[in-house]
C-alpha positions in Angstrom: 7.6 -4.9 -29.0 6.9 -5.6 -32.6 8.4 -3.1 -35.0 5.1 -2.8 -36.7 3.0 -2.3 -33.6 1.6 1.2 -32.7 4.2 3.2 -30.9 3.4 3.4 -27.2 4.1 7.2 -27.2 0.7 7.7 -28.8 1.9 9.3 -32.0 -0.2 7.0 -34.1 2.9 5.9 -36.1 4.4 2.4 -36.2 7.0 1.8 -33.5 9.8 1.4 -36.2 9.0 4.8 -37.7 8.8 6.6 -34.4 10.6 5.7 -31.1 12.4 2.5 -32.0 15.7 4.3 -33.0 15.7 6.4 -29.8 15.0 3.3 -27.7 17.8 1.4 -29.3 20.2 4.3 -28.7 19.1 4.4 -25.1 19.6 0.6 -24.7 23.1 0.9 -26.2 24.0 3.7 -23.8 22.7 1.8 -20.8 24.8 -1.3 -21.8 27.8 0.9 -22.1 27.1 2.5 -18.7 26.9 -1.1 -17.2 30.3 -1.9 -18.8 31.9 1.2 -17.3 30.4 0.4 -13.9 31.9 -3.1 -14.0 35.3 -1.7 -14.9 34.9 0.8 -12.1 34.2 -2.0 -9.6 37.2 -4.0 -10.9 39.4 -0.9 -10.4 38.1 -0.2 -6.9 38.7 -3.9 -6.0 42.4 -3.5 -7.0 43.1 0.1 -5.8 40.7 0.4 -2.8 40.7 -3.1 -1.2 41.4 -1.7 2.3 38.5 0.8 1.9 36.2 -2.1 0.7 37.1 -4.0 3.9 36.2 -1.1 6.1 33.0 -0.5 4.2 32.0 -4.1 4.5 32.6 -4.0 8.2 30.3 -0.9 8.4 27.7 -2.4 6.1 27.3 -5.9 7.6 29.3 -6.0 10.8 31.6 -9.0 11.5 29.2 -11.4 9.7 29.8 -10.1 6.2 27.0 -12.1 4.6 24.7 -10.5 2.0 22.0 -11.6 -0.4 21.8 -10.3 -3.9 19.7 -7.3 -3.1 22.0 -6.3 -0.2 25.1 -6.7 -2.5 23.6 -4.3 -5.0 22.9 -1.8 -2.3 26.4 -2.1 -0.9 28.1 -1.7 -4.3 26.1 1.4 -5.2 26.5 2.9 -1.7 30.2 2.2 -1.6 30.9 3.8 -5.0 28.4 6.7 -5.0 28.1 7.8 -1.4 31.0 6.6 0.9 34.0 8.9 0.8 37.4 7.2 1.0 40.3 8.4 3.1 42.0 10.2 0.3 38.8 12.2 -0.4 35.9 11.8 -2.8 33.8 8.7 -3.5 35.3 5.8 -5.4 33.1 6.7 -8.4 34.3 10.3 -8.3 38.0 9.2 -8.1 37.5 6.8 -11.0 35.9 9.4 -13.2 38.8 11.8 -12.5 41.4 9.4 -14.0 43.3 11.1 -16.8 44.0 7.8 -18.6 40.3 7.1 -19.4 38.9 7.6 -22.9 36.7 10.7 -23.0 33.5 8.7 -23.5 34.3 6.4 -20.5 35.2 9.4 -18.4 31.9 11.0 -19.2 29.9 7.9 -18.4 31.8 7.5 -15.1 31.1 11.1 -14.2 27.4 10.6 -14.8 27.5 7.5 -12.6 29.3 9.4 -9.9 26.7 12.1 -9.9 23.7 9.7 -9.6 22.7 10.8 -6.1 20.2 9.1 -4.0 16.8 10.9 -3.8 13.2 10.2 -2.8 10.7 10.5 -5.5 6.9 10.3 -5.9 5.8 8.3 -9.0 3.4 10.6 -10.9 2.9 8.4 -14.0 4.1 5.0 -15.4 4.7 3.7 -18.8 5.2 0.0 -18.0 8.3 -1.4 -19.6 9.4 2.0 -20.7 9.6 5.0 -18.3 8.5 6.7 -15.1 7.6 10.3 -14.4 9.1 11.1 -11.0 8.7 14.1 -8.7 11.5 14.8 -6.1 9.7 15.0 -2.8 12.2 17.5 -1.3 12.6 20.0 -4.1 9.6 19.2 -6.4 11.7 18.8 -9.6 10.2 16.4 -12.1 12.0 14.0 -14.5 11.0 11.4 -16.9 13.4 8.5 -16.3 13.8 5.6 -18.7 13.3 2.2 -17.0 12.6 -1.2 -18.5 12.3 -3.2 -15.3 11.4 -0.9 -12.5 8.5 0.6 -14.5 6.9 -2.8 -14.7 6.6 -2.9 -10.9 5.8 0.7 -10.1 2.3 2.2 -10.0 1.2 5.8 -9.7 1.8 7.5 -6.3 4.4 4.9 -5.2 7.3 6.4 -3.2 10.5 5.5 -4.9 13.9 5.7 -3.2 16.6 5.5 -5.8 18.9 7.4 -8.2 18.3 9.1 -11.5 21.4 9.3 -13.7 21.6 12.2 -16.2 21.7 11.4 -19.9 19.6 11.4 -23.0 17.3 10.2 -21.7 17.8 10.2 -17.9 17.7 6.6 -16.5 17.3 5.0 -13.1 20.7 3.8 -11.8 21.3 1.1 -9.2 18.9 -0.6 -6.8 15.5 1.0 -5.9 13.0 0.7 -3.1 9.3 1.2 -3.1 7.2 2.5 -0.2 3.4 3.1 -0.2 1.9 6.6 -0.2 0.9 6.0 3.5 4.5 5.6 4.4 5.5 9.1 3.2 4.9 10.9 6.5 7.2 8.4 8.3 9.9 8.8 5.6 9.7 12.6 5.8 9.9 12.4 9.6 13.1 10.3 9.3 14.6 12.6 6.8 13.9 15.6 9.0 15.5 13.8 11.9 18.6 13.3 9.8 18.7 16.8 8.4 17.7 18.4 11.7 14.9 20.5 10.3 12.1 20.7 7.8 12.4 19.0 4.5 11.5 22.0 2.4 14.0 24.1 4.3 16.8 21.7 3.7 17.7 23.3 0.3 21.2 22.4 -0.9 21.8 20.6 2.4 19.4 17.9 1.3 22.1 16.5 -1.1 24.6 16.3 1.7 22.2 14.5 4.0 21.2 12.0 1.2 24.9 11.2 0.7 25.8 10.9 4.3 22.7 8.9 5.2 22.1 7.0 2.0 22.5 3.7 3.6 20.0 4.5 6.4 17.5 5.7 3.8 17.9 2.6 1.6 17.3 0.5 4.7 14.6 2.7 6.2 11.7 0.6 7.6 8.5 2.6 8.3 7.3 1.9 11.9 3.9 0.8 10.6 5.5 -2.2 9.0 6.3 -3.7 12.4 2.8 -3.1 13.8 0.7 -6.3 14.0 -2.8 -5.8 12.4 -5.7 -5.6 14.7 -9.4 -6.2 13.8 -12.4 -4.0 14.6 -16.0 -3.6 13.8 -17.4 -0.6 12.0 -18.2 1.1 15.4 -14.7 0.2 16.8 -15.2 -2.9 18.8 -12.5 -5.6 18.8 -13.6 -8.5 16.5 -14.4 -11.8 18.1 -16.1 -15.0 17.2 -19.2 -14.5 19.4 -22.0 -17.0 19.9 -25.1 -17.4 22.1 -27.5 -20.3 22.3 -31.0 -20.4 23.7 -33.2 -23.5 24.3 -36.7 -23.1 23.1 -39.2 -23.4 25.9 -42.1 -23.5 23.5 -40.7 -24.4 20.0 -43.9 -23.9 18.0 -44.7 -20.4 19.4 -41.0 -19.5 19.2 -40.9 -20.4 15.6 -44.1 -18.4 14.9 -42.6 -15.4 16.7 -39.3 -15.8 14.8 -41.0 -15.9 11.4 -43.1 -12.9 12.3 -40.2 -10.8 13.4 -38.1 -11.8 10.3 -41.1 -11.4 8.0 -40.2 -14.8 6.6 -42.3 -16.7 4.0 -43.0 -20.4 4.7 -40.3 -21.6 2.4 -37.6 -19.2 3.7 -34.7 -20.4 5.8 -35.2 -19.8 9.5 -32.6 -17.0 9.6 -32.6 -13.3 10.0 -30.3 -10.3 10.7 -30.3 -7.8 13.5 -29.4 -4.5 11.8 -28.4 -1.0 12.6 -27.9 2.2 10.5 -24.3 2.4 9.2 -24.2 6.2 9.9 -25.0 5.7 13.6 -22.3 3.0 14.0 -19.6 5.1 12.2 -20.5 8.3 14.1 -19.6 6.7 17.5 -16.3 5.1 16.4 -13.3 6.0 18.6 -9.8 6.5 17.3 -8.3 3.2 16.3 -4.6 2.1 16.7 -2.1 2.0 13.9 -2.6 -1.1 11.8 -6.3 -1.4 12.6 -8.5 -3.1 10.0 -12.2 -2.5 10.0 -14.6 -5.1 8.9 -18.3 -4.7 8.1 -21.2 -7.0 7.0 -24.0 -5.3 5.1 -27.5 -6.4 5.2 -29.4 -7.4 2.0 -28.4 -5.0 -0.8 -28.0 -1.8 1.2 -24.7 -0.4 2.2 -26.5 1.9 4.5 -27.7 -0.9 6.8 -25.2 -3.1 8.7 -25.9 -6.6 10.1 -24.7 -6.6 13.7 -25.8 -10.2 14.5 -27.4 -13.2 12.8 -30.2 -15.2 14.4 -30.9 -18.7 13.3 -33.4 -21.4 14.4 -31.9 -25.0 14.5 -34.1 -27.7 15.8 -35.1 -26.7 19.4 -32.4 -24.1 19.7 -32.0 -20.4 18.8 -28.5 -19.3 17.9 -27.0 -15.9 17.6 -23.6 -15.1 16.0 -21.9 -11.7 16.2 -18.5 -10.3 15.4 -18.0 -8.3 18.6 -18.7 -8.8 22.3 -20.8 -5.6 22.4 -22.9 -6.8 19.4 -23.4 -10.2 21.0 -24.7 -8.6 24.2 -27.0 -6.3 22.2 -28.4 -9.4 20.4 -28.9 -11.1 23.8 -30.9 -8.1 25.0 -33.0 -8.0 21.9 -33.8 -11.7 22.0 -34.8 -11.3 25.7 -37.1 -8.5 24.8 -38.6 -10.0 21.7 -39.0 -13.7 22.8 -39.4 -13.4 26.5 -40.2 -16.7 28.2 -40.3 -18.5 24.9 -36.5 -19.0 25.1 -33.9 -19.6 27.8 -30.2 -18.6 27.4 -27.9 -21.4 28.4 -24.7 -20.7 26.5 -22.6 -17.6 25.7 -19.1 -17.8 24.2 -16.7 -15.1 23.0 -13.4 -16.2 21.3 -10.8 -13.6 20.3 -10.4 -13.4 16.5 -6.7 -14.3 16.8 -7.5 -17.5 18.6 -10.3 -18.4 16.2 -8.0 -17.8 13.2 -5.3 -20.0 14.7 -7.8 -22.8 15.3 -9.2 -22.4 11.8 -5.8 -22.6 10.2 -4.9 -25.8 12.2 -8.1 -27.6 11.3 -7.8 -30.1 8.4 -10.7 -28.4 6.6 -9.3 -24.9 7.1 -10.1 -23.8 3.5 -12.5 -21.2 2.3 -15.7 -22.5 0.8 -16.0 -22.3 -3.0 -18.0 -19.4 -4.4 -21.3 -20.3 -6.2 -20.5 -17.4 -8.7 -18.4 -17.7 -11.9 -15.1 -15.8 -11.3 -15.9 -13.0 -13.8 -19.3 -12.4 -12.1 -17.7 -12.4 -8.6 -15.1 -9.9 -9.7 -17.8 -7.7 -11.2 -19.9 -7.7 -8.1 -16.9 -7.1 -5.9 -15.9 -4.1 -8.0 -19.4 -2.7 -7.9 -19.5 -3.1 -4.1 -16.2 -1.4 -3.7 -17.1 1.5 -6.0 -20.4 2.1 -4.1 -18.5 1.8 -0.8 -16.1 4.5 -1.8 -18.9 6.9 -2.5 -20.1 6.5 1.1 -16.6 6.9 2.3 -16.7 10.6 1.4 -19.2 11.3 4.1 -17.9 9.2 7.0 -15.6 10.5 9.8 -12.0 9.3 9.3 -9.4 9.0 12.1 -6.6 10.2 9.8 -8.6 13.4 9.1 -9.1 14.3 12.8 -12.6 12.8 12.8 -13.6 14.9 9.8 -15.3 13.4 6.7 -13.2 13.5 3.5 -15.8 16.0 2.1 -15.3 18.3 5.1 -11.5 17.9 5.1 -11.3 18.9 1.4 -12.3 22.4 2.5 -10.4 22.5 5.8 -7.1 22.3 7.5 -6.8 18.5 6.8 -6.7 18.9 3.0 -3.1 17.7 2.8 -3.9 14.6 4.8 -6.9 13.9 2.5 -4.7 14.2 -0.6 -2.4 11.6 0.8 -5.3 9.3 1.5 -6.7 9.7 -2.0 -3.3 9.0 -3.4 -3.2 5.8 -1.4 -6.6 4.8 -2.7 -5.6 5.4 -6.3 -2.3 3.6 -5.7 -4.2 0.5 -4.5 -6.6 0.6 -7.3 -3.8 0.8 -9.9 -2.0 -2.1 -8.3 -5.2 -4.2 -8.2 -5.7 -3.4 -11.9 -2.2 -4.5 -12.7 -2.7 -7.8 -10.9 -6.2 -8.4 -12.4 -8.0 -8.1 -9.0 -11.4 -6.5 -8.4 -11.1 -2.8 -7.9 -13.2 0.2 -7.2 -13.9 2.9 -9.8 -12.4 6.1 -8.2 -11.9 8.2 -11.4 -14.7 10.5 -10.2 -13.2 11.1 -6.7 -10.9 14.0 -7.5 -13.6 16.1 -9.1 -16.1 15.2 -6.4 -13.7 16.5 -3.6 -12.2 19.3 -5.7 -8.7 17.9 -5.5 -7.8 17.8 -9.2 -5.4 20.7 -9.1 -3.7 19.6 -5.8 -3.1 16.1 -7.0 -1.9 17.2 -10.4 0.6 19.6 -8.6 
């Protein structure tokens, strides 16, 4: 940062006249801590080589191969969490050496006390600091971080260590989980502690130390679930197609234009639609990893296109994204066109097979958009913003079938808070990467969640 730039703390002063000196002191302290950590590792390599061998066996098994990330996890776990045979962790034993200078002993003690915890990211100052909340005890701390703060966004779940100091800093490797992973992480912690998280009290520190390696390697079950694809009403997505031959092409085209209210110059294409509310109301519970797709009709998010009909030469074609929708389209065509058409082909291809064939095809690329990139991003953002407003009044499986608006005043309020955090987390991440994003700044007030989320 330029010395003459406005200070990021918001004081209105230039950086050189405000936080520069404090930041330089913090950087010097961090470099000194790194030097002490390197000397600590050199010492443990000489004095605790047998313990390192046992720890490597425990960490990697007989293979003993690690990438850079695993090496960082191992080094921090070995020094901060794994007690050696003579008692204490290597970091605690190093910090207790009487031959160390006072400043190095103090730095080593701070390193030794940097315990693994699970935090919720409440706010981010990219390139500077994070405001963290301990998920177990609720304590908050503003931790200085140059690198991790560039990757984190609000409501991330951060597994890592905060080292005391002026200011406190992140120490060692960190892991990020999404807000939706929090229930699985809490369930794993409760399995390890043998009880509820909030009842763990002082025992939480013991569990974090004893199971630090498991927590740093924790993989939410949802990560291993293959995504599955569904329509708005809960039908598995397919590539569905039906073809009719025209028994009387001229009358069939007249009938088609009348049903579609098409002008003479319009393409011979129309949608079969249904009210969004009716489709959503009948949706069953979907499996973990389910992704729901929808195609709106015209400019209304309240109307969903369930099938597209198109006249091509002497054929009528229907395309639908579920088998149920295709059958509905076939029934509608039979009722509306009668003897003017004759069904001679119906095909349903599972979406997984269709995607595999598309990827293998030489021309398997998405068609270019006719819109300039800026206009496409603007329209996407507007669509997503409007879509989120309708989300408030739709039943949600993670809310027991309640709508978000109903859940805000009921027993599923905590589940709703987690969902809203996940939405805000995704919006912030999209903003960081320059992707289209919904405007959800109004959502907290609309649902009456401002105090809960702030807490």
